[in-house]
C-alpha atoms as one frame of an Amber mdcrd trajectory, in Angstrom:
protein
  17.797-125.135 -41.633  21.414-125.364 -42.554  23.297-128.555 -43.136  26.944
-128.920 -42.247  29.307-131.254 -44.059  32.234-132.384 -41.927  35.110-133.216
 -44.217  38.392-134.870 -43.312  41.289-135.934 -45.479  41.554-139.675 -45.146
  44.210-142.136 -46.154  45.598-142.327 -49.656  44.311-138.851 -50.602  40.598
-139.744 -50.216  38.228-137.385 -48.434  35.703-138.723 -45.937  32.696-136.839
 -44.669  29.517-136.777 -42.751  26.479-134.516 -42.539  26.525-133.240 -38.967
  22.735-132.913 -38.678  22.236-136.473 -40.037  25.158-138.463 -38.545  24.187
-141.649 -40.387  24.889-139.838 -43.743  28.558-140.782 -44.219  30.568-141.182
 -47.425  33.897-140.712 -49.140  35.291-139.395 -52.437  38.503-138.897 -54.327
  37.806-135.136 -54.385  35.749-132.764 -52.261  33.259-132.391 -55.132  32.853
-136.152 -55.399  32.504-136.410 -51.659  29.756-133.754 -51.724  27.857-135.662
 -54.416  28.252-138.901 -52.437  27.029-137.245 -49.219  23.962-135.945 -51.082
  23.261-139.490 -52.238  23.790-140.833 -48.747  21.378-138.254 -47.308  18.742
-139.072 -50.005  19.077-142.816 -49.255  18.837-142.150 -45.489  15.717-140.125
 -45.856  14.098-142.677 -48.205  14.852-145.484 -45.748  13.421-143.465 -42.902
  10.269-142.631 -44.928   9.742-146.330 -45.659  10.274-147.250 -42.053   7.708
-144.734 -40.897   5.191-145.859 -43.514   5.635-149.489 -42.321   5.329-148.427
 -38.663   2.090-146.532 -39.341   0.555-149.131 -41.596  -0.918-150.982 -38.583
  -2.143-147.826 -36.809  -5.400-145.990 -37.187  -4.223-142.671 -38.529  -6.809
-139.932 -38.179  -5.315-137.517 -40.654  -2.383-137.769 -42.983  -0.837-134.668
 -44.453  -0.031-134.751 -48.146   3.606-135.060 -48.996   3.491-131.736 -50.817
   2.426-129.760 -47.725   3.684-126.247 -47.385   6.001-127.325 -44.558   7.386
-130.250 -46.564   8.032-128.074 -49.602   9.595-125.359 -47.432  11.984-127.753
 -45.772  12.795-129.500 -49.050  13.622-126.152 -50.691  15.950-125.253 -47.790
  17.761-128.561 -47.868  18.128-128.557 -51.624  19.392-124.958 -51.584  21.895
-125.770 -48.817  23.153-128.823 -50.754  23.049-126.938 -54.044  20.896-129.581
 -55.711  17.708-129.206 -57.744  14.287-129.617 -56.099  12.819-133.041 -56.728
   9.821-133.163 -59.004   8.307-136.052 -57.060   8.336-136.907 -53.352
């Protein structure tokens, strides 16, 4: 899985960007490096909000089996995302 950052030069020398695969992850920065850091933060926040929403949605359902957060698939995807964004793997999910 590759993530694509769409970067544009905005007004007053600021850069604005979005992660193409996660359109709600939008941010800005005074430099491309700052924008990259801000987009990573935006993606983390977006994923956290989505996780909380799903937990709330499933709280009232009878779940037959729940996979642990550290499943092989989860770790594999997390490693790919972290590598693509050039950020360290989280120690806790």
